[in-house]
Biotite code that builds the C-alpha atoms (Angstrom):
import biotite.structure as struc

atoms = struc.array([
    struc.Atom([8.403, 24.041, -1.540], chain_id="A", res_id=1, res_name="MET", atom_name="CA", element="C"),
    struc.Atom([5.903, 21.506, -2.843], chain_id="A", res_id=2, res_name="LEU", atom_name="CA", element="C"),
    struc.Atom([5.560, 23.127, -6.265], chain_id="A", res_id=3, res_name="LEU", atom_name="CA", element="C"),
    struc.Atom([9.317, 22.940, -6.759], chain_id="A", res_id=4, res_name="ASP", atom_name="CA", element="C"),
    struc.Atom([9.422, 19.249, -5.894], chain_id="A", res_id=5, res_name="THR", atom_name="CA", element="C"),
    struc.Atom([6.465, 18.531, -8.170], chain_id="A", res_id=6, res_name="LEU", atom_name="CA", element="C"),
    struc.Atom([8.346, 20.271, -10.981], chain_id="A", res_id=7, res_name="SER", atom_name="CA", element="C"),
    struc.Atom([11.400, 18.124, -10.184], chain_id="A", res_id=8, res_name="TRP", atom_name="CA", element="C"),
    struc.Atom([9.585, 14.790, -10.275], chain_id="A", res_id=9, res_name="ARG", atom_name="CA", element="C"),
    struc.Atom([8.692, 12.814, -13.374], chain_id="A", res_id=10, res_name="TYR", atom_name="CA", element="C"),
    struc.Atom([7.552, 9.288, -14.156], chain_id="A", res_id=11, res_name="ALA", atom_name="CA", element="C"),
    struc.Atom([10.995, 7.710, -13.982], chain_id="A", res_id=12, res_name="THR", atom_name="CA", element="C"),
    struc.Atom([11.591, 5.212, -16.784], chain_id="A", res_id=13, res_name="LYS", atom_name="CA", element="C"),
    struc.Atom([14.976, 3.878, -15.703], chain_id="A", res_id=14, res_name="LYS", atom_name="CA", element="C"),
    struc.Atom([15.968, 3.313, -12.079], chain_id="A", res_id=15, res_name="MET", atom_name="CA", element="C"),
    struc.Atom([19.422, 2.493, -10.738], chain_id="A", res_id=16, res_name="ASP", atom_name="CA", element="C"),
    struc.Atom([19.204, -1.028, -9.272], chain_id="A", res_id=17, res_name="PRO", atom_name="CA", element="C"),
    struc.Atom([22.316, -0.435, -7.162], chain_id="A", res_id=18, res_name="SER", atom_name="CA", element="C"),
    struc.Atom([20.620, 2.253, -5.060], chain_id="A", res_id=19, res_name="LYS", atom_name="CA", element="C"),
    struc.Atom([18.239, 1.596, -2.175], chain_id="A", res_id=20, res_name="THR", atom_name="CA", element="C"),
    struc.Atom([15.716, 4.020, -0.716], chain_id="A", res_id=21, res_name="VAL", atom_name="CA", element="C"),
    struc.Atom([16.261, 4.450, 3.029], chain_id="A", res_id=22, res_name="ALA", atom_name="CA", element="C"),
    struc.Atom([13.535, 2.962, 5.189], chain_id="A", res_id=23, res_name="GLU", atom_name="CA", element="C"),
    struc.Atom([12.817, 6.253, 6.949], chain_id="A", res_id=24, res_name="ASP", atom_name="CA", element="C"),
    struc.Atom([12.029, 7.829, 3.590], chain_id="A", res_id=25, res_name="LYS", atom_name="CA", element="C"),
    struc.Atom([9.749, 4.944, 2.637], chain_id="A", res_id=26, res_name="VAL", atom_name="CA", element="C"),
    struc.Atom([8.037, 5.235, 6.014], chain_id="A", res_id=27, res_name="ASP", atom_name="CA", element="C"),
    struc.Atom([7.279, 8.917, 5.409], chain_id="A", res_id=28, res_name="ARG", atom_name="CA", element="C"),
    struc.Atom([5.986, 8.210, 1.907], chain_id="A", res_id=29, res_name="ILE", atom_name="CA", element="C"),
    struc.Atom([3.627, 5.555, 3.258], chain_id="A", res_id=30, res_name="VAL", atom_name="CA", element="C"),
    struc.Atom([2.637, 7.821, 6.145], chain_id="A", res_id=31, res_name="GLU", atom_name="CA", element="C"),
    struc.Atom([1.572, 10.501, 3.650], chain_id="A", res_id=32, res_name="ALA", atom_name="CA", element="C"),
    struc.Atom([-0.814, 7.951, 2.134], chain_id="A", res_id=33, res_name="ALA", atom_name="CA", element="C"),
    struc.Atom([-2.080, 6.980, 5.595], chain_id="A", res_id=34, res_name="ARG", atom_name="CA", element="C"),
    struc.Atom([-2.831, 10.612, 6.426], chain_id="A", res_id=35, res_name="LEU", atom_name="CA", element="C"),
    struc.Atom([-4.718, 11.184, 3.186], chain_id="A", res_id=36, res_name="ALA", atom_name="CA", element="C"),
    struc.Atom([-8.303, 12.440, 3.375], chain_id="A", res_id=37, res_name="PRO", atom_name="CA", element="C"),
    struc.Atom([-10.922, 9.843, 2.464], chain_id="A", res_id=38, res_name="THR", atom_name="CA", element="C"),
    struc.Atom([-14.695, 9.867, 2.133], chain_id="A", res_id=39, res_name="SER", atom_name="CA", element="C"),
    struc.Atom([-16.289, 9.716, 5.595], chain_id="A", res_id=40, res_name="SER", atom_name="CA", element="C"),
    struc.Atom([-12.812, 9.028, 7.014], chain_id="A", res_id=41, res_name="GLY", atom_name="CA", element="C"),
    struc.Atom([-13.213, 5.322, 6.268], chain_id="A", res_id=42, res_name="LEU", atom_name="CA", element="C"),
    struc.Atom([-9.717, 4.813, 4.798], chain_id="A", res_id=43, res_name="GLN", atom_name="CA", element="C"),
    struc.Atom([-10.989, 2.015, 2.539], chain_id="A", res_id=44, res_name="PRO", atom_name="CA", element="C"),
    struc.Atom([-7.611, 0.971, 1.178], chain_id="A", res_id=45, res_name="PHE", atom_name="CA", element="C"),
    struc.Atom([-4.271, -0.446, 2.283], chain_id="A", res_id=46, res_name="GLU", atom_name="CA", element="C"),
    struc.Atom([-0.675, -0.060, 1.137], chain_id="A", res_id=47, res_name="VAL", atom_name="CA", element="C"),
    struc.Atom([1.496, -3.138, 0.704], chain_id="A", res_id=48, res_name="ILE", atom_name="CA", element="C"),
    struc.Atom([5.252, -2.460, 0.722], chain_id="A", res_id=49, res_name="VAL", atom_name="CA", element="C"),
    struc.Atom([7.207, -5.079, -1.226], chain_id="A", res_id=50, res_name="ILE", atom_name="CA", element="C"),
    struc.Atom([10.982, -5.466, -1.169], chain_id="A", res_id=51, res_name="THR", atom_name="CA", element="C"),
    struc.Atom([11.158, -9.210, -1.889], chain_id="A", res_id=52, res_name="ASN", atom_name="CA", element="C"),
    struc.Atom([12.905, -9.536, -5.256], chain_id="A", res_id=53, res_name="LYS", atom_name="CA", element="C"),
    struc.Atom([11.254, -12.820, -6.244], chain_id="A", res_id=54, res_name="ASP", atom_name="CA", element="C"),
    struc.Atom([7.778, -11.438, -5.677], chain_id="A", res_id=55, res_name="ILE", atom_name="CA", element="C"),
    struc.Atom([8.633, -8.281, -7.580], chain_id="A", res_id=56, res_name="ARG", atom_name="CA", element="C"),
    struc.Atom([9.885, -10.420, -10.469], chain_id="A", res_id=57, res_name="GLU", atom_name="CA", element="C"),
    struc.Atom([6.481, -12.124, -10.555], chain_id="A", res_id=58, res_name="LYS", atom_name="CA", element="C"),
    struc.Atom([4.758, -8.748, -10.515], chain_id="A", res_id=59, res_name="ILE", atom_name="CA", element="C"),
    struc.Atom([7.029, -7.421, -13.261], chain_id="A", res_id=60, res_name="LYS", atom_name="CA", element="C"),
    struc.Atom([5.902, -10.297, -15.494], chain_id="A", res_id=61, res_name="ALA", atom_name="CA", element="C"),
    struc.Atom([2.258, -9.222, -15.185], chain_id="A", res_id=62, res_name="ILE", atom_name="CA", element="C"),
    struc.Atom([3.106, -5.502, -15.407], chain_id="A", res_id=63, res_name="ALA", atom_name="CA", element="C"),
    struc.Atom([4.214, -5.335, -19.023], chain_id="A", res_id=64, res_name="TRP", atom_name="CA", element="C"),
    struc.Atom([7.766, -6.204, -17.899], chain_id="A", res_id=65, res_name="ASN", atom_name="CA", element="C"),
    struc.Atom([8.327, -2.641, -16.723], chain_id="A", res_id=66, res_name="GLN", atom_name="CA", element="C"),
    struc.Atom([11.844, -2.680, -15.289], chain_id="A", res_id=67, res_name="ALA", atom_name="CA", element="C"),
    struc.Atom([11.145, -0.139, -12.554], chain_id="A", res_id=68, res_name="GLN", atom_name="CA", element="C"),
    struc.Atom([9.237, -2.820, -10.640], chain_id="A", res_id=69, res_name="VAL", atom_name="CA", element="C"),
    struc.Atom([12.491, -4.666, -9.972], chain_id="A", res_id=70, res_name="THR", atom_name="CA", element="C"),
    struc.Atom([15.117, -1.955, -10.522], chain_id="A", res_id=71, res_name="ASP", atom_name="CA", element="C"),
    struc.Atom([13.609, 0.182, -7.788], chain_id="A", res_id=72, res_name="GLY", atom_name="CA", element="C"),
    struc.Atom([14.230, -0.937, -4.204], chain_id="A", res_id=73, res_name="SER", atom_name="CA", element="C"),
    struc.Atom([10.608, -0.844, -3.047], chain_id="A", res_id=74, res_name="HIS", atom_name="CA", element="C"),
    struc.Atom([7.235, -1.424, -4.657], chain_id="A", res_id=75, res_name="LEU", atom_name="CA", element="C"),
    struc.Atom([4.077, 0.034, -3.140], chain_id="A", res_id=76, res_name="LEU", atom_name="CA", element="C"),
    struc.Atom([0.782, -1.620, -3.998], chain_id="A", res_id=77, res_name="VAL", atom_name="CA", element="C"),
    struc.Atom([-2.388, 0.349, -3.303], chain_id="A", res_id=78, res_name="PHE", atom_name="CA", element="C"),
    struc.Atom([-5.282, -2.041, -2.715], chain_id="A", res_id=79, res_name="ALA", atom_name="CA", element="C"),
    struc.Atom([-8.869, -0.970, -2.055], chain_id="A", res_id=80, res_name="ALA", atom_name="CA", element="C"),
    struc.Atom([-11.556, -2.718, -0.044], chain_id="A", res_id=81, res_name="TRP", atom_name="CA", element="C"),
    struc.Atom([-13.547, -5.040, -2.286], chain_id="A", res_id=82, res_name="ASP", atom_name="CA", element="C"),
    struc.Atom([-16.767, -3.877, -0.610], chain_id="A", res_id=83, res_name="ASN", atom_name="CA", element="C"),
    struc.Atom([-18.155, -1.786, 2.242], chain_id="A", res_id=84, res_name="TYR", atom_name="CA", element="C"),
    struc.Atom([-19.447, -3.994, 5.035], chain_id="A", res_id=85, res_name="THR", atom_name="CA", element="C"),
    struc.Atom([-21.140, -3.303, 8.327], chain_id="A", res_id=86, res_name="THR", atom_name="CA", element="C"),
    struc.Atom([-18.080, -4.550, 10.189], chain_id="A", res_id=87, res_name="ASP", atom_name="CA", element="C"),
    struc.Atom([-15.687, -2.324, 8.259], chain_id="A", res_id=88, res_name="ARG", atom_name="CA", element="C"),
    struc.Atom([-17.803, 0.782, 8.749], chain_id="A", res_id=89, res_name="ILE", atom_name="CA", element="C"),
    struc.Atom([-18.340, 0.089, 12.446], chain_id="A", res_id=90, res_name="ASN", atom_name="CA", element="C"),
    struc.Atom([-14.652, -0.578, 13.016], chain_id="A", res_id=91, res_name="LYS", atom_name="CA", element="C"),
    struc.Atom([-13.683, 2.866, 11.731], chain_id="A", res_id=92, res_name="MET", atom_name="CA", element="C"),
    struc.Atom([-16.421, 4.692, 13.635], chain_id="A", res_id=93, res_name="PHE", atom_name="CA", element="C"),
    struc.Atom([-15.537, 2.785, 16.809], chain_id="A", res_id=94, res_name="ASP", atom_name="CA", element="C"),
    struc.Atom([-11.868, 3.683, 16.338], chain_id="A", res_id=95, res_name="LEU", atom_name="CA", element="C"),
    struc.Atom([-12.735, 7.369, 16.084], chain_id="A", res_id=96, res_name="VAL", atom_name="CA", element="C"),
    struc.Atom([-14.801, 7.192, 19.268], chain_id="A", res_id=97, res_name="ASN", atom_name="CA", element="C"),
    struc.Atom([-12.036, 5.333, 21.097], chain_id="A", res_id=98, res_name="GLU", atom_name="CA", element="C"),
    struc.Atom([-9.286, 7.724, 20.021], chain_id="A", res_id=99, res_name="GLU", atom_name="CA", element="C"),
    struc.Atom([-11.322, 10.849, 20.776], chain_id="A", res_id=100, res_name="ARG", atom_name="CA", element="C"),
    struc.Atom([-12.671, 9.500, 24.036], chain_id="A", res_id=101, res_name="GLY", atom_name="CA", element="C"),
    struc.Atom([-16.301, 10.424, 23.527], chain_id="A", res_id=102, res_name="PHE", atom_name="CA", element="C"),
    struc.Atom([-19.349, 9.749, 21.355], chain_id="A", res_id=103, res_name="THR", atom_name="CA", element="C"),
    struc.Atom([-21.352, 12.337, 19.475], chain_id="A", res_id=104, res_name="ASN", atom_name="CA", element="C"),
    struc.Atom([-24.992, 12.068, 18.493], chain_id="A", res_id=105, res_name="GLU", atom_name="CA", element="C"),
    struc.Atom([-24.415, 13.632, 15.077], chain_id="A", res_id=106, res_name="GLY", atom_name="CA", element="C"),
    struc.Atom([-21.507, 11.296, 14.436], chain_id="A", res_id=107, res_name="TRP", atom_name="CA", element="C"),
    struc.Atom([-23.564, 8.262, 15.436], chain_id="A", res_id=108, res_name="GLU", atom_name="CA", element="C"),
    struc.Atom([-26.418, 9.403, 13.192], chain_id="A", res_id=109, res_name="ASN", atom_name="CA", element="C"),
    struc.Atom([-23.934, 9.682, 10.351], chain_id="A", res_id=110, res_name="TYR", atom_name="CA", element="C"),
    struc.Atom([-22.683, 6.146, 11.102], chain_id="A", res_id=111, res_name="ARG", atom_name="CA", element="C"),
    struc.Atom([-26.235, 4.837, 10.844], chain_id="A", res_id=112, res_name="GLN", atom_name="CA", element="C"),
    struc.Atom([-26.798, 6.664, 7.567], chain_id="A", res_id=113, res_name="MET", atom_name="CA", element="C"),
    struc.Atom([-23.767, 4.905, 6.057], chain_id="A", res_id=114, res_name="LEU", atom_name="CA", element="C"),
    struc.Atom([-24.839, 1.547, 7.495], chain_id="A", res_id=115, res_name="LEU", atom_name="CA", element="C"),
    struc.Atom([-28.261, 2.007, 5.915], chain_id="A", res_id=116, res_name="ASP", atom_name="CA", element="C"),
    struc.Atom([-26.812, 2.711, 2.473], chain_id="A", res_id=117, res_name="SER", atom_name="CA", element="C"),
    struc.Atom([-23.258, 1.492, 1.731], chain_id="A", res_id=118, res_name="TYR", atom_name="CA", element="C"),
    struc.Atom([-23.530, -2.252, 2.504], chain_id="A", res_id=119, res_name="PRO", atom_name="CA", element="C"),
    struc.Atom([-26.695, -2.478, 0.418], chain_id="A", res_id=120, res_name="GLN", atom_name="CA", element="C"),
    struc.Atom([-25.081, -1.035, -2.709], chain_id="A", res_id=121, res_name="ARG", atom_name="CA", element="C"),
    struc.Atom([-23.669, -3.097, -5.555], chain_id="A", res_id=122, res_name="ASP", atom_name="CA", element="C"),
    struc.Atom([-20.267, -4.553, -4.656], chain_id="A", res_id=123, res_name="GLU", atom_name="CA", element="C"),
    struc.Atom([-18.595, -3.158, -7.795], chain_id="A", res_id=124, res_name="GLN", atom_name="CA", element="C"),
    struc.Atom([-19.970, 0.319, -7.070], chain_id="A", res_id=125, res_name="VAL", atom_name="CA", element="C"),
    struc.Atom([-18.490, 0.121, -3.580], chain_id="A", res_id=126, res_name="ASN", atom_name="CA", element="C"),
    struc.Atom([-15.120, -1.109, -4.843], chain_id="A", res_id=127, res_name="PHE", atom_name="CA", element="C"),
    struc.Atom([-14.914, 1.702, -7.385], chain_id="A", res_id=128, res_name="GLU", atom_name="CA", element="C"),
    struc.Atom([-15.725, 4.230, -4.664], chain_id="A", res_id=129, res_name="HIS", atom_name="CA", element="C"),
    struc.Atom([-13.016, 2.757, -2.436], chain_id="A", res_id=130, res_name="ALA", atom_name="CA", element="C"),
    struc.Atom([-10.563, 2.773, -5.346], chain_id="A", res_id=131, res_name="ALA", atom_name="CA", element="C"),
    struc.Atom([-11.109, 6.505, -5.802], chain_id="A", res_id=132, res_name="ARG", atom_name="CA", element="C"),
    struc.Atom([-10.130, 7.006, -2.173], chain_id="A", res_id=133, res_name="GLN", atom_name="CA", element="C"),
    struc.Atom([-6.993, 4.937, -2.756], chain_id="A", res_id=134, res_name="ALA", atom_name="CA", element="C"),
    struc.Atom([-5.997, 7.317, -5.528], chain_id="A", res_id=135, res_name="TYR", atom_name="CA", element="C"),
    struc.Atom([-6.008, 10.226, -3.083], chain_id="A", res_id=136, res_name="ILE", atom_name="CA", element="C"),
    struc.Atom([-3.452, 8.411, -0.933], chain_id="A", res_id=137, res_name="GLY", atom_name="CA", element="C"),
    struc.Atom([-1.566, 7.414, -4.065], chain_id="A", res_id=138, res_name="PHE", atom_name="CA", element="C"),
    struc.Atom([-1.224, 11.050, -5.120], chain_id="A", res_id=139, res_name="GLY", atom_name="CA", element="C"),
    struc.Atom([0.018, 12.138, -1.710], chain_id="A", res_id=140, res_name="LEU", atom_name="CA", element="C"),
    struc.Atom([2.563, 9.296, -1.687], chain_id="A", res_id=141, res_name="ALA", atom_name="CA", element="C"),
    struc.Atom([3.876, 10.517, -5.037], chain_id="A", res_id=142, res_name="ILE", atom_name="CA", element="C"),
    struc.Atom([4.138, 14.068, -3.695], chain_id="A", res_id=143, res_name="ALA", atom_name="CA", element="C"),
    struc.Atom([5.920, 12.914, -0.529], chain_id="A", res_id=144, res_name="GLN", atom_name="CA", element="C"),
    struc.Atom([8.333, 10.846, -2.605], chain_id="A", res_id=145, res_name="ALA", atom_name="CA", element="C"),
    struc.Atom([9.223, 14.020, -4.477], chain_id="A", res_id=146, res_name="ALA", atom_name="CA", element="C"),
    struc.Atom([9.733, 15.836, -1.159], chain_id="A", res_id=147, res_name="GLU", atom_name="CA", element="C"),
    struc.Atom([12.148, 13.049, -0.188], chain_id="A", res_id=148, res_name="GLU", atom_name="CA", element="C"),
    struc.Atom([13.904, 13.340, -3.588], chain_id="A", res_id=149, res_name="LYS", atom_name="CA", element="C"),
    struc.Atom([12.918, 9.731, -4.222], chain_id="A", res_id=150, res_name="VAL", atom_name="CA", element="C"),
    struc.Atom([11.914, 8.800, -7.736], chain_id="A", res_id=151, res_name="ASP", atom_name="CA", element="C"),
    struc.Atom([8.578, 7.105, -8.279], chain_id="A", res_id=152, res_name="ALA", atom_name="CA", element="C"),
    struc.Atom([6.710, 5.779, -11.292], chain_id="A", res_id=153, res_name="THR", atom_name="CA", element="C"),
    struc.Atom([2.903, 5.733, -11.058], chain_id="A", res_id=154, res_name="PRO", atom_name="CA", element="C"),
    struc.Atom([1.629, 2.595, -12.800], chain_id="A", res_id=155, res_name="MET", atom_name="CA", element="C"),
    struc.Atom([-1.737, 1.274, -13.865], chain_id="A", res_id=156, res_name="GLU", atom_name="CA", element="C"),
    struc.Atom([-0.172, -0.991, -16.473], chain_id="A", res_id=157, res_name="GLY", atom_name="CA", element="C"),
    struc.Atom([-0.559, -4.363, -14.808], chain_id="A", res_id=158, res_name="PHE", atom_name="CA", element="C"),
    struc.Atom([-3.034, -7.232, -14.590], chain_id="A", res_id=159, res_name="ASP", atom_name="CA", element="C"),
    struc.Atom([-5.010, -6.562, -11.393], chain_id="A", res_id=160, res_name="PRO", atom_name="CA", element="C"),
    struc.Atom([-6.463, -10.067, -11.146], chain_id="A", res_id=161, res_name="ALA", atom_name="CA", element="C"),
    struc.Atom([-3.001, -11.603, -11.484], chain_id="A", res_id=162, res_name="ALA", atom_name="CA", element="C"),
    struc.Atom([-1.548, -9.213, -8.901], chain_id="A", res_id=163, res_name="LEU", atom_name="CA", element="C"),
    struc.Atom([-4.397, -10.006, -6.520], chain_id="A", res_id=164, res_name="ASP", atom_name="CA", element="C"),
    struc.Atom([-3.537, -13.679, -6.874], chain_id="A", res_id=165, res_name="GLU", atom_name="CA", element="C"),
    struc.Atom([0.206, -13.185, -6.347], chain_id="A", res_id=166, res_name="ILE", atom_name="CA", element="C"),
    struc.Atom([-0.390, -11.264, -3.121], chain_id="A", res_id=167, res_name="LEU", atom_name="CA", element="C"),
    struc.Atom([-3.474, -13.171, -1.954], chain_id="A", res_id=168, res_name="GLY", atom_name="CA", element="C"),
    struc.Atom([-5.446, -9.944, -1.794], chain_id="A", res_id=169, res_name="LEU", atom_name="CA", element="C"),
    struc.Atom([-8.929, -11.324, -2.436], chain_id="A", res_id=170, res_name="ARG", atom_name="CA", element="C"),
    struc.Atom([-8.665, -13.488, 0.688], chain_id="A", res_id=171, res_name="ALA", atom_name="CA", element="C"),
    struc.Atom([-8.051, -10.269, 2.612], chain_id="A", res_id=172, res_name="ARG", atom_name="CA", element="C"),
    struc.Atom([-11.050, -8.502, 1.075], chain_id="A", res_id=173, res_name="GLY", atom_name="CA", element="C"),
    struc.Atom([-8.842, -6.316, -1.109], chain_id="A", res_id=174, res_name="LEU", atom_name="CA", element="C"),
    struc.Atom([-8.368, -5.615, -4.811], chain_id="A", res_id=175, res_name="ARG", atom_name="CA", element="C"),
    struc.Atom([-5.294, -3.977, -6.316], chain_id="A", res_id=176, res_name="SER", atom_name="CA", element="C"),
    struc.Atom([-5.772, -0.512, -7.769], chain_id="A", res_id=177, res_name="VAL", atom_name="CA", element="C"),
    struc.Atom([-2.377, 0.888, -8.689], chain_id="A", res_id=178, res_name="THR", atom_name="CA", element="C"),
    struc.Atom([1.340, 0.379, -7.996], chain_id="A", res_id=179, res_name="ILE", atom_name="CA", element="C"),
    struc.Atom([4.276, 2.678, -7.291], chain_id="A", res_id=180, res_name="LEU", atom_name="CA", element="C"),
    struc.Atom([7.916, 1.616, -7.650], chain_id="A", res_id=181, res_name="PRO", atom_name="CA", element="C"),
    struc.Atom([10.338, 3.701, -5.566], chain_id="A", res_id=182, res_name="LEU", atom_name="CA", element="C"),
    struc.Atom([14.015, 4.164, -6.328], chain_id="A", res_id=183, res_name="GLY", atom_name="CA", element="C"),
    struc.Atom([16.548, 6.536, -7.855], chain_id="A", res_id=184, res_name="TYR", atom_name="CA", element="C"),
    struc.Atom([16.763, 7.576, -11.474], chain_id="A", res_id=185, res_name="ARG", atom_name="CA", element="C"),
    struc.Atom([19.537, 6.385, -13.744], chain_id="A", res_id=186, res_name="GLU", atom_name="CA", element="C"),
    struc.Atom([19.453, 9.450, -15.947], chain_id="A", res_id=187, res_name="ALA", atom_name="CA", element="C"),
    struc.Atom([21.896, 8.187, -18.580], chain_id="A", res_id=188, res_name="GLU", atom_name="CA", element="C"),
    struc.Atom([19.570, 5.338, -19.504], chain_id="A", res_id=189, res_name="GLY", atom_name="CA", element="C"),
    struc.Atom([16.308, 7.238, -19.132], chain_id="A", res_id=190, res_name="ASP", atom_name="CA", element="C"),
    struc.Atom([15.026, 8.915, -22.288], chain_id="A", res_id=191, res_name="TRP", atom_name="CA", element="C"),
    struc.Atom([12.591, 11.024, -20.266], chain_id="A", res_id=192, res_name="LEU", atom_name="CA", element="C"),
    struc.Atom([15.008, 12.277, -17.598], chain_id="A", res_id=193, res_name="ALA", atom_name="CA", element="C"),
    struc.Atom([16.149, 15.492, -19.271], chain_id="A", res_id=194, res_name="ASN", atom_name="CA", element="C"),
    struc.Atom([13.053, 16.406, -21.223], chain_id="A", res_id=195, res_name="LEU", atom_name="CA", element="C"),
    struc.Atom([11.055, 19.505, -20.322], chain_id="A", res_id=196, res_name="LYS", atom_name="CA", element="C"),
    struc.Atom([7.997, 18.884, -18.150], chain_id="A", res_id=197, res_name="LYS", atom_name="CA", element="C"),
    struc.Atom([4.935, 19.730, -20.208], chain_id="A", res_id=198, res_name="VAL", atom_name="CA", element="C"),
    struc.Atom([1.488, 20.513, -18.850], chain_id="A", res_id=199, res_name="ARG", atom_name="CA", element="C"),
    struc.Atom([-1.510, 22.265, -20.376], chain_id="A", res_id=200, res_name="ARG", atom_name="CA", element="C"),
    struc.Atom([-1.398, 26.086, -20.031], chain_id="A", res_id=201, res_name="PRO", atom_name="CA", element="C"),
    struc.Atom([-3.106, 27.413, -16.929], chain_id="A", res_id=202, res_name="ARG", atom_name="CA", element="C"),
    struc.Atom([-5.729, 29.306, -18.946], chain_id="A", res_id=203, res_name="ASP", atom_name="CA", element="C"),
    struc.Atom([-6.769, 26.024, -20.574], chain_id="A", res_id=204, res_name="GLU", atom_name="CA", element="C"),
    struc.Atom([-6.733, 24.121, -17.285], chain_id="A", res_id=205, res_name="PHE", atom_name="CA", element="C"),
    struc.Atom([-8.297, 26.523, -14.783], chain_id="A", res_id=206, res_name="VAL", atom_name="CA", element="C"),
    struc.Atom([-11.572, 28.390, -15.102], chain_id="A", res_id=207, res_name="SER", atom_name="CA", element="C"),
    struc.Atom([-12.895, 30.801, -12.522], chain_id="A", res_id=208, res_name="VAL", atom_name="CA", element="C"),
    struc.Atom([-16.514, 31.299, -11.577], chain_id="A", res_id=209, res_name="VAL", atom_name="CA", element="C"),
    struc.Atom([-16.745, 34.617, -9.697], chain_id="A", res_id=210, res_name="ALA", atom_name="CA", element="C"),
])
């Protein structure tokens, strides 16, 4: 049950470097991000899966030296489109038409509406919109990791410009948004492992408008 696995998970502070996450588990975690809902179905982000130890050492150095980056077996980088372009929008709409085998007037009108607005907006506005979509996939990857009983540590604590340079993301029209080390907890060395999960009470978190 998803709620049980979400109760089980926590932001792991110490991972066991001797343990490796199986590739089929990583594949399902990444697939959860790929299947995430996004605005207008544009999927304006990518996931980079990094196992190379040398590259992860470089990333660790610009991520506050957080050990999970290298102690985990995999590092996922969520990178959003740097801008919405005509080509990017058309590519996704064309893919939908190709996969579904037909065109729809309403769908094509919607395509034109996006083409008339998104590419003309400020580049930073578009990146921030794309980054919000990346976070949806990020959240689902975290949830799927919990389903797989794989530990994960959501991280924003890194230098995005430096990470972009390490991975050559700007040349690909991407900007890093957040990172997610995957591995297995080493509970004996993790001060957070056995502490009670604490969240705000439901009556302070949820309000109902009836």
